N, C-alpha and C positions, 0 to 999 in steps of 0.2 A: 504494500500500500504506500503510495507517494505521500509526501509531506502535505500537499494540498488536500488529498483525500482524507488524511488523518484529521486535519483542521476542520474540514467540512463535516466529518462524522461527529466531532465534538460540538460544533455549532448546532448541528441538528438535535443534539441532546438537550439544548436549552428550550426547545419549542414547547415541550409538554410540562416544563417546570412552572409552577405557580409564580416563582420569583424571577423567572426568565434569566437574563444575564445579571449575575450578581457575584460577589466574591465567594459566597458559599457554593454557587454552581460551578465556578471556575476551579474549585478544588478537584472536580471530576473532569477537568479539561487539561491534562498534563502537557500536551503538545503546545497548546496556546499559551499557557502560563510560562512554560519553559522558553518559548520564543520571545515573548513580550516582556517577561519580568524575572527571568532566571528562577522560575518556579514559585513566585510569590503571587497568590491569587488576588490579594488586595491591590497590589501594584498593577497587575495585569488588567484588572477592572478599570483602573484609572486610565491606562493606556487605551483601552477599547473606547472609553468615554471620549477621549481626545480624538480618536479616529472618527467617532460618530459626530461630534460637534463640528469638525472641519469638513465633513463630507458634503458634497454637492451633487452626488449621483443619485438619481431616483431609485434605482434598483437596490443599491446598498442601503439607502434609507428604509426601503420596504423590508429588506432582510433584518435590519435592526429591530423594526417594529414587530415582525413575525417572531423573532427570537426572544422578545420580551425585554427590550432595553428600557431604562427608566422612563416612566411616563406612559408605558403601554401595559395595561393590566387586564385581568380577565383571561378567558380561555383564548385559544388560537383564533377562533372566528372573530371574537371581540377585537383582538389586536389588528387583524387584517382590515376589518371594517373601519376601525378608528383611523388607520393610516389612509385608507381610501378617502374618507371624508376630509382629512387634513390636506391631502394632496389636491383634492378638488377645490377646497376653499382657498388654498394658497395661489391657485392659478385657475380661476373660475372659467369653466367652459360650458357650452350648451350641453344639455342632457344631464344624466345622473352621475354620481360619483362612481369610480371604478368598482367593480364587484370584488368580493373577497377572492374569487378565483383568479381574477386579473392580478391582484396584488400578490397572490401566492406565486404566480408565474414570475412577476418582477423579483420576488424574494429569492426564487431559485437561482436566477441569474446573479443577483446581488450577493448571495452567499459565496459563490465562487470568486467574485471580484473581491469580496472582503477577505477571503482566505489568502488571495494573492497579496493584498495589502498587508496582512499580518506577517507574511513571509518577508516582504520588502522592508517592512518596518523593523524587523528583528535583526537586520544586519547579518543574516545567515549567509555564509559564503556560497556563491553559486558554483556549479561544476566548472572546472577550469581545464584548459588544454595548453600545454607548452609544446609548440610545434617547431622542431629543429629541422632546418633545410640546409643540407651540406652540398656544395658543388664539388663533384669529383672531376675526373678527366673529361675534357670537352664540355658537353652539356648534360652529362649524367648527374642526376640529383639523387641524393640519399635523404629520405624523409623519415623522421621518427617523432610520433606524437607521444607525449606523456600526459595521462589523464588523471586529474585529481577530483575524485567524486566522494566528498566527505559525508553527504547527507542523502536522504532517500528520495531525491527528485526522480520522476519518471522521465527518462531520456531515451531517444532512439540510439542506434549504434552510430558513432561518428563515421563519416565518409569523407575521403579526400578525392577531389577531382583535379586532374592535371590535363590542361588543354594546350596543345601545340598548334602550329600552323596547319599541319596535315593529319595529325593523329591525336587521340586523347586517351587517358587511362582513368579508371575509377577503382578505388580501393576502399572497401569497407573494413571496419574493425569490430567484428562481433565479439561479444564478451567471452565466448568460449575460446577465442584465439588470443586472449590477453594473459599476460603474466602479472603478478603482483609483487613488485620489488620492494614495496614498503606499505605501511598502513594507508589505506584509502588511495593508493597510487597504482595505476595500471598502464602497461605498455604492451605493444605487440611483441610476439616472440622474435620477429625478424624485422630489420630495417627495410623499408620499402625503397626499391631502386627503380627509377623511371627516367627515360630519355626521350623527350618529345621535341628536342631542339629549342632554340630561342627564336622568337619570343615565346614565353610560356605563362600560363595563368594557373596558379594553384588556388584551389578553393576548399576550405574545410566546412562541411555542413554537419551540424550537430543540433538536431531539433528536439524539443521537449517542453516541459511545463515552465521552464525559465530560460532566459537568455544566458548562455555560458560565457565565460571570460576566455578569450583566446589571445595567447602571447606567441608571436612568431619571431624566431631568431634565425638569421641567415649566417652561414659560416663559409669562408673561403671564396667569396665572390669578388671578382676584380672590380675596379672602379668603373670600368666600361659598361658593366651591367647595371642598368637603372632598376631600382626596386620601388614599387608602389603598392601600398596596402589598400585593400578595398574592404568595405563593410556593408552588408545587406542583412535583412531580417533572417536570422537563423544561419548566417554564413559569414565567414571571414576569409579574405583572400590575399594573395600576393602575386603581383604581375612583375615578371622579369623580362627586360627587353633592352635593346640598344637604341641609340638615337636614330630616329627615322623609321623604326618598326611600326607597322600598323597593328594595333592591339584591340581595337573595338570589337572585331569579330570574335576574338578569343573570349572576351568578357560575355558576349551574347551567348556563345555556346555553353560556357560554364554556368551562366544563369539558367539556361534552358534545362540542362541536366539537373541543376539544383532544384528547379521547380518540379521535375519529374520525381525526384527523391522525396520532396515534401509531400507530394500527392500519395506516395506509397507509405508514408510514415504517419498517417492520420491516427492510427492506434499505436501508442507508445508501449514498448515492453516494460516489464518491471525493472526497478532500478538495478544498477550494478551491485554486486555483493559488496558488503562493507565489513 
């Protein structure tokens, strides 16, 4: 179960409690209290209240009401109806206030958004890749990713795309092919060697419930090789070229392959072992 899933399960536990979100209820939410307040339910309650008061998102506001934030009393239906009336009164529209069913749908969306905010506010370290790219003879590249995955985020297998002028290569790093040289640290058993000539576009695609941190280090490249980093949603890249090379087509091919991989990774596997 991913971190987001654990948080959502704990949030769901507030719904049927008479006191809703409270310090007493947070005693039974160890993931949330650990992330927000090092296990202190009183402090975690104050942090959640801060998130609620600063919030401007309708769905997150509906989630807080559904979960029983301060000011929302009664059973689940009462809370949903109360929020529906407040939402309607704050921005009057023709017709009636939204139904409890509509507010419940907003809440379902808002709970996932809230879970993401809890993770973001915790300072929890995201998955990280250190990507070493070594130039050997000619245009032969040796590529070694080192993956640091300290927490239970649900992530797809990292994939490296290397696109040259005439050929390209795609290398995935499934977990069963990984060695564990240290705690929470994973590397492939063998260095990846690829030669597509120059110019070349390297792109690391690692999709999941959070944006990973990617650090790229180049080794043994002469000054004549220009190095340009690229960044898109779910992917970080490195373009290697010399003055006058046409590189736009390489980026387009890398992006297209990346989009195909994203389409295939809609369902993320369980986290890497820790």
